[in-house]
C-alpha positions as CSV (number, residue, x, y, z in Angstrom):
1,M,-36.1,108.0,-104.7
2,T,-39.8,108.3,-104.3
3,I,-43.0,108.1,-106.3
4,E,-45.3,111.1,-106.3
5,F,-48.8,111.6,-107.9
6,A,-50.0,114.6,-109.9
7,P,-53.6,113.6,-111.0
8,F,-55.3,115.1,-114.0
9,F,-58.5,115.2,-112.1
10,S,-59.3,115.7,-108.4
11,W,-59.0,112.6,-106.2
12,P,-62.7,112.3,-105.6
13,I,-63.4,112.1,-109.3
14,I,-60.7,109.5,-109.7
15,A,-62.2,107.6,-106.8
16,V,-65.6,107.6,-108.4
17,L,-64.1,106.3,-111.6
18,G,-62.2,103.7,-109.6
19,V,-65.4,102.5,-108.0
20,F,-67.1,102.3,-111.4
21,A,-64.2,100.3,-112.8
22,L,-64.3,98.0,-109.9
23,I,-68.0,97.3,-110.4
24,L,-67.5,96.6,-114.1
25,A,-64.6,94.2,-113.3
26,G,-66.8,92.5,-110.6
27,L,-69.6,92.0,-113.0
28,A,-67.3,90.7,-115.7
29,F,-65.8,88.1,-113.4
30,W,-69.3,87.2,-112.0
31,R,-70.7,86.5,-115.4
32,G,-67.6,84.8,-116.6
33,V,-67.0,87.2,-119.5
34,R,-64.0,86.3,-121.6
35,G,-61.1,88.7,-121.2
36,A,-62.3,89.9,-117.8
37,T,-58.8,89.9,-116.5
38,L,-57.5,91.9,-119.4
39,R,-60.5,94.3,-119.0
40,T,-59.6,94.8,-115.4
41,L,-55.9,95.5,-116.2
42,A,-56.9,98.0,-118.9
43,L,-59.2,99.8,-116.5
44,A,-56.4,99.8,-113.9
45,A,-53.9,101.2,-116.4
46,L,-56.4,103.9,-117.4
47,L,-57.0,104.9,-113.8
48,L,-53.2,104.9,-113.1
49,A,-52.6,107.1,-116.1
50,L,-55.2,109.6,-114.8
51,A,-53.4,109.6,-111.4
52,N,-50.2,110.5,-113.3
53,P,-47.5,108.8,-111.1
54,T,-44.1,110.4,-111.2
55,L,-40.8,109.0,-110.1
56,M,-38.8,111.6,-108.2
57,Q,-35.1,111.5,-107.2
58,E,-33.4,114.1,-104.9
59,D,-29.9,115.3,-105.7
60,R,-28.4,116.1,-102.2
61,E,-24.9,117.1,-101.1
62,Q,-23.5,116.2,-97.7
63,L,-22.7,119.3,-95.6
64,S,-19.5,119.8,-93.7
65,T,-19.2,119.7,-89.9
66,I,-18.3,123.2,-88.5
67,V,-15.8,123.4,-85.7
68,P,-15.1,127.0,-84.4
69,V,-11.6,127.5,-83.1
70,I,-11.5,130.5,-80.7
71,V,-7.9,131.8,-80.3
72,D,-7.1,134.1,-77.3
73,R,-4.9,137.0,-78.3
74,S,-5.6,139.2,-75.3
75,Q,-2.9,141.0,-73.3
76,S,-2.6,138.1,-70.8
77,Q,-1.4,136.0,-73.7
78,D,1.1,138.7,-74.8
79,T,4.1,137.0,-73.3
80,A,6.9,135.5,-75.4
81,Q,6.2,132.0,-74.2
82,R,2.5,132.0,-74.5
83,K,2.5,133.8,-77.8
84,Q,4.8,131.1,-79.3
85,Q,2.8,128.3,-77.8
86,T,-0.4,129.7,-79.3
87,D,1.1,130.2,-82.8
88,V,2.6,126.6,-82.8
89,A,-0.6,125.0,-81.4
90,L,-2.8,126.8,-83.9
91,A,-0.7,125.8,-86.9
92,S,-0.7,122.2,-85.7
93,L,-4.4,122.2,-85.0
94,N,-5.1,123.5,-88.5
95,D,-2.9,120.8,-90.0
96,R,-4.7,118.0,-88.1
97,F,-8.2,119.2,-89.0
98,S,-7.2,119.5,-92.7
99,R,-6.9,115.7,-92.8
100,Y,-10.7,115.5,-92.4
101,P,-12.4,116.8,-95.5
102,R,-15.8,116.8,-93.9
103,I,-14.7,119.0,-91.0
104,E,-14.5,122.8,-91.6
105,T,-12.8,125.0,-89.0
106,R,-13.7,128.6,-88.3
107,V,-10.7,130.3,-86.7
108,V,-11.6,133.4,-84.7
109,E,-8.7,135.4,-83.1
110,V,-10.0,137.4,-80.2
111,A,-7.9,140.5,-79.3
112,D,-8.6,143.7,-77.4
113,D,-11.0,145.7,-79.5
114,G,-9.1,148.9,-78.7
115,E,-12.3,150.7,-77.8
116,S,-13.2,149.6,-74.3
117,D,-11.6,151.2,-71.3
118,T,-11.9,148.0,-69.4
119,P,-10.2,145.3,-71.5
120,S,-11.3,141.8,-70.9
121,T,-11.2,138.4,-72.7
122,K,-14.6,137.6,-74.2
123,L,-14.2,134.3,-75.9
124,F,-17.8,133.0,-75.5
125,T,-19.0,136.2,-77.1
126,A,-16.7,135.5,-80.1
127,L,-18.0,131.9,-80.2
128,R,-21.6,133.0,-80.4
129,S,-20.8,135.4,-83.2
130,A,-18.8,132.7,-85.1
131,I,-21.7,130.2,-85.2
132,S,-24.6,132.7,-85.5
133,D,-25.2,131.8,-89.2
134,V,-24.8,128.0,-88.7
135,P,-27.6,125.5,-87.8
136,S,-26.8,123.9,-84.4
137,A,-26.9,120.5,-86.0
138,R,-23.8,121.3,-88.0
139,I,-21.7,122.2,-85.0
140,G,-19.3,119.4,-84.3
141,G,-17.6,121.0,-81.3
142,A,-15.8,124.1,-80.2
143,V,-12.1,124.5,-79.4
144,F,-10.7,127.2,-77.2
145,L,-7.0,128.0,-77.5
146,T,-6.4,130.2,-74.4
147,D,-4.6,130.6,-71.1
148,G,-7.9,130.0,-69.4
149,Q,-8.4,133.6,-68.2
150,I,-11.9,134.2,-69.7
151,H,-14.2,137.0,-68.5
152,D,-17.5,136.3,-70.2
153,L,-18.2,132.8,-68.9
154,P,-21.9,131.9,-69.2
155,N,-23.8,130.1,-66.6
156,I,-23.0,126.4,-66.6
157,N,-26.7,125.6,-67.3
158,Q,-27.0,128.1,-70.1
159,N,-27.6,126.7,-73.6
160,L,-24.5,127.4,-75.7
161,G,-26.5,127.0,-79.0
162,F,-25.3,123.6,-80.0
163,N,-25.1,120.0,-78.6
164,A,-21.4,119.1,-79.1
165,P,-18.2,118.9,-77.0
166,V,-16.3,122.0,-75.8
167,H,-12.6,121.5,-75.7
168,G,-9.9,123.7,-74.1
169,L,-6.2,123.8,-75.2
170,I,-4.5,125.8,-72.4
171,T,-1.2,127.7,-72.9
172,G,1.3,128.4,-70.2
173,Q,2.9,126.1,-67.7
174,P,1.5,124.3,-64.7
175,N,2.3,125.8,-61.3
176,E,2.6,129.3,-62.6
177,F,2.7,132.2,-60.2
178,D,2.4,135.9,-60.5
179,R,2.9,138.9,-58.2
180,R,0.7,142.0,-58.6
181,I,-0.2,145.1,-56.5
182,E,-3.4,147.0,-56.3
183,V,-4.5,150.2,-54.6
184,V,-7.6,149.0,-52.8
185,R,-8.9,152.3,-51.4
186,A,-7.5,155.8,-51.8
187,P,-8.8,159.4,-51.7
188,R,-9.2,161.3,-54.9
189,F,-8.5,164.7,-53.2
190,G,-6.4,165.8,-50.4
191,I,-5.5,169.0,-48.5
192,V,-2.0,170.2,-49.3
193,G,0.3,169.6,-46.3
194,E,-2.2,167.4,-44.5
195,E,-1.8,163.7,-43.9
196,Q,-3.9,161.3,-46.0
197,E,-4.2,157.5,-46.0
198,L,-4.7,154.8,-48.6
199,T,-4.8,151.1,-48.6
200,L,-2.8,148.8,-50.9
201,R,-2.5,145.1,-51.3
202,V,0.0,142.7,-52.8
203,F,-1.2,139.5,-54.4
204,D,0.8,136.4,-55.1
205,D,-1.5,134.5,-57.4
206,G,-0.8,130.8,-57.8
207,R,0.8,130.4,-54.4
208,Q,-1.1,128.7,-51.6
209,G,-2.8,131.3,-49.4
210,G,-1.8,134.1,-51.7
211,T,1.7,134.3,-50.2
212,A,5.1,133.5,-51.4
213,G,6.4,131.5,-48.6
214,S,6.5,133.4,-45.3
215,G,8.5,136.4,-46.5
216,N,7.2,139.9,-47.1
217,A,7.2,141.9,-50.3
218,Q,9.1,145.1,-50.6
219,V,7.0,148.0,-52.0
220,T,8.7,151.3,-53.2
221,V,6.5,154.4,-53.1
222,R,7.2,157.4,-55.2
223,M,5.4,160.7,-55.3
224,N,5.7,162.8,-58.5
225,G,8.8,160.7,-59.4
226,Q,10.6,161.1,-56.1
227,Q,10.9,158.1,-53.7
228,I,9.2,158.8,-50.4
229,S,9.0,155.5,-48.7
230,T,9.8,151.8,-48.7
231,L,7.3,149.3,-47.2
232,Q,7.5,145.7,-46.2
233,V,4.1,144.3,-47.1
234,R,2.7,140.8,-46.4
235,P,1.1,139.4,-49.5
236,G,-2.7,138.9,-49.3
237,V,-3.1,141.4,-46.5
238,E,-4.4,144.9,-46.8
239,T,-1.8,147.5,-45.8
240,P,-2.5,151.1,-44.9
241,F,-0.1,153.8,-46.0
242,S,0.0,157.4,-44.7
243,F,1.4,160.3,-46.8
244,T,1.3,164.0,-47.1
245,V,0.1,165.8,-50.2
246,P,3.0,167.9,-51.3
247,R,1.5,170.4,-53.7
248,G,-1.6,171.6,-55.4
249,G,-2.9,170.0,-58.6
250,N,-2.3,166.4,-59.8
251,N,0.1,164.3,-57.6
252,V,1.1,161.0,-59.1
253,M,1.8,158.2,-56.6
254,E,3.5,155.1,-57.9
255,F,3.7,151.8,-56.0
256,S,6.1,149.2,-57.3
257,V,6.5,145.8,-55.7
258,A,9.7,143.8,-56.1
259,E,9.3,141.1,-58.6
260,L,9.5,137.4,-57.9
261,P,12.0,135.2,-59.9
262,G,10.1,133.3,-62.5
263,E,6.8,135.1,-62.2
264,V,4.6,135.2,-65.3
265,T,4.9,139.0,-66.0
266,T,6.0,142.2,-64.3
267,A,3.4,144.3,-66.1
268,N,1.2,144.3,-63.0
269,N,4.0,144.9,-60.5
270,R,3.3,148.6,-60.5
271,A,0.2,150.6,-59.6
272,V,-0.5,154.3,-59.9
273,H,-2.9,156.6,-58.1
274,V,-3.5,160.2,-58.9
275,I,-4.6,162.5,-56.0
276,D,-5.6,166.1,-56.6
277,G,-4.0,168.4,-54.0
278,I,-6.2,171.2,-52.8
279,R,-4.8,174.2,-50.9
280,Q,-7.3,174.8,-48.1
281,N,-6.4,178.4,-47.5
282,L,-3.4,180.2,-49.1
283,R,-1.9,182.5,-46.5
284,V,-0.4,185.6,-48.2
285,L,1.4,188.4,-46.3
286,L,1.3,191.7,-48.2
287,V,3.5,194.5,-46.8
288,S,3.1,197.9,-48.5
289,G,5.8,200.5,-47.9
290,E,3.4,203.4,-48.2
291,P,0.0,204.1,-49.7
292,H,0.2,204.4,-53.5
293,A,-2.1,203.8,-56.5
294,G,-0.8,200.2,-57.2
295,E,-1.5,199.0,-53.6
296,R,-5.2,198.6,-54.3
297,A,-4.6,196.5,-57.4
298,W,-2.7,193.9,-55.3
299,R,-5.2,194.0,-52.5
300,N,-8.2,193.7,-54.7
301,L,-6.7,190.7,-56.6
302,L,-5.9,188.8,-53.4
303,K,-9.1,189.6,-51.6
304,S,-11.2,188.5,-54.6
305,D,-9.9,184.9,-54.3
306,A,-11.9,183.1,-51.7
307,S,-9.1,180.6,-51.1
308,V,-6.7,183.3,-50.0
309,D,-6.3,184.4,-46.5
310,L,-4.7,187.9,-46.9
311,V,-2.7,189.6,-44.1
312,H,-2.0,193.2,-45.3
313,F,0.0,195.9,-43.6
314,T,0.8,199.3,-44.9
315,I,3.5,201.3,-43.1
316,L,1.6,204.6,-42.5
317,R,3.7,205.7,-39.5
318,P,7.4,204.9,-39.9
319,P,9.9,205.7,-37.1
320,E,11.0,209.0,-38.6
321,K,7.4,210.3,-38.3
322,Q,7.2,209.9,-34.5
323,D,5.5,213.0,-33.1
324,G,5.1,212.1,-29.4
325,T,1.5,211.1,-29.7
326,P,0.7,208.6,-26.9
327,I,0.2,205.1,-28.2
328,N,-3.2,204.8,-26.5
329,E,-4.5,207.8,-28.5
330,L,-3.5,206.3,-31.9
331,S,-6.1,204.5,-34.0
332,L,-3.4,202.5,-35.9
333,I,-2.5,198.9,-35.4
334,A,1.1,198.3,-34.4
335,F,3.0,196.2,-36.9
336,P,3.5,192.8,-35.2
337,T,6.9,192.2,-36.7
338,R,8.1,189.4,-34.4
339,E,4.9,187.5,-34.7
340,L,4.9,187.6,-38.5
341,F,8.5,187.3,-39.4
342,V,9.8,185.0,-36.5
343,E,7.0,183.0,-35.0
344,K,4.6,182.5,-37.9
345,I,6.7,183.1,-41.0
346,K,6.5,179.4,-42.0
347,D,2.7,179.6,-42.1
348,F,2.7,181.9,-45.1
349,D,2.6,180.5,-48.6
350,L,3.7,183.8,-50.1
351,I,5.2,187.1,-48.9
352,I,4.9,190.2,-51.0
353,F,6.9,193.4,-50.5
354,D,5.1,196.2,-52.4
355,R,7.2,199.3,-52.7
356,Y,8.8,198.6,-49.4
357,K,12.1,200.0,-48.2
358,H,14.1,199.4,-45.1
359,R,13.0,202.2,-42.7
360,G,13.8,200.6,-39.3
361,V,10.4,199.0,-38.9
362,L,11.9,195.5,-39.4
363,P,15.1,194.7,-37.5
364,I,17.9,193.8,-39.8
365,L,18.0,190.3,-38.5
366,Y,14.4,189.7,-39.7
367,Y,15.5,190.1,-43.3
368,D,17.8,187.1,-42.7
369,Y,14.8,185.2,-41.4
370,I,13.0,186.0,-44.7
371,A,16.0,184.8,-46.7
372,Q,16.0,181.5,-44.8
373,Y,12.3,181.2,-45.3
374,V,12.9,181.4,-49.1
375,N,15.8,179.0,-49.1
376,N,13.7,176.5,-47.2
377,G,10.9,176.5,-49.8
378,G,9.1,179.8,-49.3
379,A,7.9,182.2,-51.9
380,L,8.8,185.9,-52.2
381,L,7.6,188.6,-54.6
382,I,9.2,192.1,-54.8
383,A,7.0,194.7,-56.5
384,A,9.6,197.4,-56.8
385,G,9.2,201.2,-57.0
386,P,11.6,204.1,-57.0
387,E,12.6,203.4,-53.4
388,H,14.2,200.1,-54.5
389,A,16.9,202.2,-56.2
390,G,17.5,204.3,-53.2
391,E,19.8,204.1,-50.2
392,D,17.1,202.3,-48.1
393,S,16.5,199.6,-50.6
394,I,15.8,196.2,-49.2
395,A,18.5,195.0,-51.7
396,S,21.0,196.4,-49.2
397,T,19.8,194.1,-46.4
398,P,20.5,190.4,-45.9
399,L,17.6,189.8,-48.2
400,E,20.0,190.5,-51.1
401,Q,21.3,186.9,-50.9
402,V,18.0,185.6,-52.4
403,L,17.2,188.4,-54.8
404,P,17.9,187.5,-58.5
405,A,18.9,191.1,-59.4
406,A,20.6,194.1,-57.7
407,P,19.5,197.6,-58.5
408,T,21.9,200.0,-60.2
409,G,20.4,203.0,-58.4
410,Q,18.8,204.4,-61.5
411,V,15.1,204.8,-62.2
412,H,14.2,204.9,-65.9
413,N,11.2,207.1,-66.7
414,A,9.9,206.7,-70.2
415,A,6.7,205.5,-71.8
416,F,6.9,201.9,-73.1
417,F,4.8,198.9,-73.9
418,P,5.7,196.0,-71.6
419,H,6.5,193.0,-73.9
420,L,7.4,189.4,-73.5
421,S,11.0,188.3,-73.9
422,E,12.1,185.3,-75.9
423,A,11.9,183.2,-72.8
424,G,8.7,184.9,-71.7
425,Q,7.0,183.7,-74.9
426,K,7.7,180.1,-73.8
427,H,7.3,180.5,-70.1
428,P,3.8,179.4,-68.8
429,V,3.6,182.4,-66.5
430,T,3.5,184.9,-69.4
431,R,2.8,182.7,-72.5
432,G,-0.4,183.5,-74.2
433,L,-1.3,186.6,-72.2
434,D,-4.1,188.4,-73.9
435,G,-2.7,191.0,-76.3
436,S,0.9,189.7,-76.2
437,N,0.9,188.4,-79.8
438,A,0.5,191.9,-81.4
439,T,3.4,194.3,-82.1
440,P,3.3,196.5,-80.1
441,P,1.3,194.4,-77.6
442,A,-2.4,195.3,-77.4
443,W,-2.4,196.8,-74.0
444,G,-1.6,200.1,-72.3
445,R,1.8,201.6,-71.7
446,W,3.8,201.9,-68.5
447,F,6.1,204.8,-67.6
448,R,8.7,203.7,-65.1
449,T,11.2,200.8,-64.6
450,I,13.9,200.2,-62.0
451,D,17.3,199.5,-63.5
452,V,19.1,196.4,-62.3
453,D,22.3,194.5,-63.1
454,T,22.1,191.4,-65.3
455,P,19.6,189.2,-63.4
456,Q,19.8,185.6,-62.5
457,G,16.9,183.2,-63.5
458,Q,14.6,184.0,-66.3
459,T,13.6,187.5,-67.5
460,V,10.2,186.9,-69.0
461,M,9.0,190.5,-69.5
462,E,11.0,193.5,-70.7
463,G,10.5,197.2,-70.7
464,D,11.9,200.2,-72.6
465,G,15.2,199.3,-74.2
466,N,14.7,195.6,-73.3
467,R,15.3,196.4,-69.7
468,P,14.3,193.6,-67.3
469,L,10.8,194.0,-66.1
470,L,9.7,190.7,-64.6
471,V,12.4,188.3,-63.3
472,L,11.6,184.8,-62.0
473,N,14.2,182.7,-60.2
474,R,14.6,179.6,-58.1
475,Q,16.5,180.1,-54.9
476,G,17.4,177.1,-52.7
477,Q,14.1,175.2,-52.3
478,G,12.0,178.3,-52.8
479,R,11.2,180.9,-55.5
480,V,11.6,184.6,-55.9
481,A,9.9,187.0,-58.4
482,M,10.8,190.7,-59.0
483,L,8.4,193.0,-60.8
484,L,10.7,196.0,-61.5
485,S,7.9,198.6,-62.0
486,D,5.1,200.0,-59.9
487,Q,3.0,200.9,-62.9
488,G,0.8,197.8,-63.1
489,W,-2.1,199.7,-61.6
490,L,-2.5,201.5,-65.0
491,W,-3.8,198.2,-66.5
492,A,-6.2,197.8,-63.5
493,R,-7.5,201.3,-64.1
494,G,-8.0,200.6,-67.9
495,Y,-5.5,203.2,-69.0
496,E,-5.2,203.1,-72.8
497,G,-7.3,200.0,-72.8
498,G,-5.7,198.4,-69.7
499,G,-4.0,195.0,-69.8
500,P,-4.1,191.5,-68.4
501,H,-3.0,192.4,-64.9
502,V,-5.3,189.9,-63.2
503,S,-3.9,186.9,-65.3
504,L,-0.3,188.1,-64.9
505,Y,-0.5,188.7,-61.1
506,R,-2.3,185.4,-60.5
507,R,0.1,183.4,-62.6
508,I,3.1,185.0,-60.8
509,A,1.6,184.1,-57.4
510,H,0.8,180.5,-58.5
511,W,4.2,179.9,-60.0
512,L,5.8,181.1,-56.8
513,M,3.6,178.6,-54.9
514,K,4.7,175.8,-57.2
515,E,1.5,175.0,-59.0
516,P,2.4,172.1,-61.4
517,E,0.7,173.6,-64.5
518,L,3.1,176.6,-64.4
519,E,6.4,174.7,-64.3
520,E,8.7,176.0,-67.0
521,E,10.3,172.5,-67.4
522,A,7.9,169.7,-67.1
523,L,6.5,166.5,-68.7
524,T,2.8,165.6,-68.2
525,A,0.7,162.9,-69.5
526,R,-3.0,161.9,-69.4
527,A,-5.3,159.3,-70.9
528,V,-8.4,160.3,-72.8
529,G,-10.2,157.0,-73.3
530,R,-7.6,154.8,-75.1
531,T,-5.6,157.8,-76.3
532,L,-2.4,158.8,-74.5
533,E,-1.6,162.5,-74.6
534,A,1.8,163.8,-73.4
535,T,3.0,167.4,-73.2
536,R,6.5,168.6,-72.8
537,Q,6.9,172.1,-71.5
538,T,10.3,173.8,-71.9
539,I,11.8,177.2,-72.3
540,G,14.8,175.7,-74.0
541,D,15.3,174.1,-77.5
542,D,13.3,171.2,-79.0
543,P,13.6,168.3,-76.4
544,G,13.5,165.7,-79.2
545,P,11.4,162.5,-79.2
546,A,9.8,160.9,-76.2
547,T,10.1,157.3,-75.1
548,I,7.0,155.3,-74.2
549,R,7.4,152.1,-72.2
550,Y,4.3,149.9,-72.6
551,P,2.8,147.6,-69.9
552,S,4.1,144.6,-71.8
553,G,7.6,145.9,-71.4
554,R,8.4,147.0,-74.9
555,T,9.5,150.5,-75.6
556,E,8.9,152.9,-78.5
557,T,10.4,156.2,-79.5
558,V,7.8,158.7,-80.6
559,P,8.4,162.2,-82.0
560,M,6.9,165.2,-80.3
561,T,5.4,168.0,-82.4
562,A,5.5,171.7,-81.6
563,A,2.1,172.8,-80.2
564,G,3.1,176.4,-79.5
565,P,6.0,178.3,-78.0
566,G,7.7,176.1,-75.4
567,Q,5.2,173.2,-75.8
568,Y,5.7,169.9,-77.6
569,R,3.0,167.2,-77.7
570,L,2.4,163.6,-78.8
571,E,-0.9,161.8,-79.1
572,R,-1.1,158.1,-79.7
573,R,-4.0,155.7,-79.5
574,M,-2.9,152.6,-77.5
575,E,-3.7,149.0,-78.3
576,E,-2.6,147.9,-74.9
577,T,-4.0,149.1,-71.6
578,G,-2.3,149.5,-68.3
579,L,0.5,151.6,-66.8
580,F,2.6,153.5,-69.3
581,E,5.8,155.3,-68.6
582,V,6.6,158.4,-70.8
583,S,10.2,159.7,-70.7
584,S,11.7,162.8,-72.3
585,G,15.3,163.7,-71.3
586,Q,15.6,163.7,-67.5
587,F,11.8,163.8,-67.1
588,S,9.5,160.9,-66.8
589,T,5.9,160.5,-65.9
590,L,3.4,157.7,-65.5
591,V,-0.1,157.4,-66.9
592,H,-2.7,154.6,-66.7
593,V,-4.6,154.0,-70.0
594,G,-7.9,152.2,-69.5
595,A,-9.6,151.3,-66.2
596,V,-7.3,150.7,-63.3
597,D,-9.3,147.6,-62.2
598,A,-9.5,146.0,-65.7
599,P,-10.1,142.2,-65.4
600,E,-7.3,141.6,-67.9
601,F,-4.6,142.4,-65.3
602,K,-6.2,141.1,-62.2
603,A,-5.2,137.5,-62.9
604,M,-2.4,136.5,-65.3
605,I,-1.7,132.8,-64.5
606,S,-3.0,130.2,-66.8
607,T,-5.7,127.8,-65.5
608,L,-7.8,124.8,-66.5
609,N,-10.5,125.5,-64.0
610,T,-12.5,128.0,-66.1
611,L,-13.3,125.7,-69.0
612,K,-13.4,122.4,-67.2
613,P,-17.0,122.6,-66.1
614,F,-18.1,123.2,-69.7
615,A,-15.9,120.4,-71.0
616,D,-17.3,117.9,-68.4
617,K,-20.9,118.8,-69.2
618,T,-20.4,118.4,-73.0
619,R,-18.1,115.4,-72.9
620,G,-15.1,117.6,-74.0
621,L,-11.4,117.7,-73.0
622,V,-9.3,120.4,-71.3
623,T,-5.5,120.0,-71.4
624,R,-2.3,122.0,-71.6
625,V,-0.5,122.3,-74.9
626,A,2.9,122.6,-73.3
627,S,4.9,119.3,-73.1
628,G,8.5,119.7,-72.0
629,D,10.1,122.2,-74.4
630,G,7.6,121.6,-77.1
631,I,3.9,121.4,-77.9
632,S,1.7,118.4,-77.7
633,L,-2.0,118.3,-78.9
634,P,-4.5,115.5,-78.4
635,D,-5.7,113.5,-81.3
636,I,-9.0,114.2,-83.1
637,L,-11.8,111.5,-83.0
638,P,-14.7,112.1,-85.4
639,V,-17.9,110.2,-84.3
640,R,-21.5,110.0,-85.6
641,G,-24.4,110.6,-83.4
642,E,-24.6,112.1,-80.0
643,V,-21.4,112.0,-77.9
644,R,-22.2,110.1,-74.7
645,V,-18.8,109.5,-73.1
646,N,-15.6,111.5,-72.4
647,D,-12.4,110.5,-74.1
648,P,-9.5,111.6,-71.8
649,D,-6.9,111.5,-74.6
650,R,-8.8,112.7,-77.7
651,M,-10.9,115.6,-78.8
652,V,-14.2,114.1,-79.9
653,I,-15.9,115.9,-82.9
654,R,-19.6,115.0,-83.7
655,L,-20.0,114.7,-87.4
656,T,-23.2,116.1,-88.8
657,D,-25.8,114.2,-91.0
658,E,-27.1,117.4,-92.5
659,S,-27.2,117.8,-96.3
660,V,-28.3,120.4,-98.8
661,L,-30.8,119.7,-101.7
662,R,-29.1,120.7,-105.0
663,G,-32.0,119.5,-107.4
664,I,-34.8,117.1,-108.1
665,N,-35.1,114.7,-111.1
666,T,-38.6,113.7,-112.1
667,L,-39.8,110.9,-114.5
668,P,-43.6,110.6,-115.3
669,L,-44.3,106.9,-115.4
670,F,-47.5,107.1,-117.7
671,A,-46.6,110.2,-119.7
672,G,-45.7,110.2,-123.4
673,F,-45.0,107.1,-125.3
674,A,-44.6,104.9,-122.2
675,G,-48.2,105.6,-121.1
676,L,-49.6,105.3,-124.5
677,S,-47.9,102.0,-125.2
678,A,-49.2,100.6,-121.9
679,L,-52.8,101.6,-122.8
680,L,-52.6,100.3,-126.4
681,F,-51.2,97.0,-125.1
682,A,-54.0,96.6,-122.7
683,V,-56.7,97.4,-125.3
684,A,-55.0,95.2,-128.0
685,A,-54.8,92.3,-125.5
686,M,-58.4,92.7,-124.6
687,W,-59.5,92.8,-128.3
688,W,-57.3,89.8,-129.1
689,R,-58.8,87.8,-126.3
690,E,-62.4,88.6,-127.2
691,G,-61.8,87.8,-130.9
692,R,-60.8,84.3,-130.2
């Protein structure tokens, strides 16, 4: 309550009037005039009325003390034990604060935002956001409910925006430990068949020196789902590992370390690294039986690829054409059969026989070598012509054991449009060829096919009368393809508009050389930001739903939708980040969503050390909430004024003295009847005194 003045005249005028009144009063007292005192009081009342004093009373409301409670809901907290501790502790904390009407809590739960590729726990960022609209004087303290793994810690000398204690309630158990594995250094690309080296490291967090006793950790290494090695690794020490890139394209390497009994989580016991295999030089051997129009199509295609080393021989002078010409007078190169098919056959990635027949150039034993080459992982393509149906067909040699179809001896001559079979519409070698969706296909006709018995493997293209035209088959560890026509050159020449001979020939060659993207049965997965995309390729029926195993260990069955002939896909945005396993039938694959080196997975054990410096500086408290099999929270101690000492057993909350002005009540002291009465009383008293 205060008195304010709102004068009717300016203060200088009132001051002049006051001086004049003071002179009059002085003269009256000096001359002894009767009623001088009453005259002085009347003048004073008049001056006071001109000053217009007003009694003012403020209506204020006490403001509450704000206490932000920052709750950690990150993935490191996503274990059954910590999640339960957090839920129970938060409920108990809310109950305790509710007993203090002047304390208002602001609970902020901090989870992964689902946008960042590098998930981390940013509790101080959430704290600044929670108190951005509150004056610092109203902040009574801050409480962090977390496992202590915080990745946006400010500098200890940085101003937090308030002067109040910082408290930490830590979930988890003391003496926790966790084992994890990381790929420290690794190449992104590697030459197929050549040795590469990467470096990995196993960490035993929470154990002295980073090791679990004196024992080693067993690490299992898998390449594309197949186990290739088992290592004994000493925790805390970088370990090199040498391997060979088995194929072109993506190669997924998985490293899994044996778990420790009682460790915090096994979500970080696996690491994955993807290395792209590059074929340095593809060595292709093309053997043409005799010059013909289709020979150039094969040669031009293979020579146009800079990554292909082509060795091409055409049999221009077979044994039956010997005419006695001396060898030194011939300008032809002798066919180095032994060098190619005995000594260096393993060096070739693909062997092509283009309209070749057994004419005595190759010893019969060499065909058996070629069959062994296929069974041991080699690739063979037969581009058949009329000679394949004759008596000198290579199907009559030991090579027949790896061929998927035997000729009947008939050559079918008729105009037809090559078309995809039912399996060919799904097979990645022929699926989506330009012009294949039309009926008849939007490409030129062929005029000859070689009849064969019912073939093994997959017939992906058919000719006149649905006769097999392109047959693909796996034989032993290798692969064989048979193109049962020599008319492909018509497409290369643009006859009747031509056709996709380049795409077809290239896909056949790449399938034979086991390029992953052309596998007819495969499951692949990739991460685009936080979205997991999985594709199931099959030439069979609907493979059904896929199963996703999350980094946290939970599994989910997700339906796959048809994305085209032989292709089924799923797309799911992931809240978690880390290593996911996608399974479909007998196939499984791994994919890492988010950054591989995300801080959220580098340390998973709970700790008091991160918040303790801030608590010590602000007179706060850091303690664990776990007590035996239950939860125990410290008491709350509200205090007024600045907190000057630590309380080792209680969370001190500084109460605010801030208030808000709701209104002002004013009462003019000389206004209205009150002022008039005072003046009349003074004048009447003066008149009465003078009239005596």
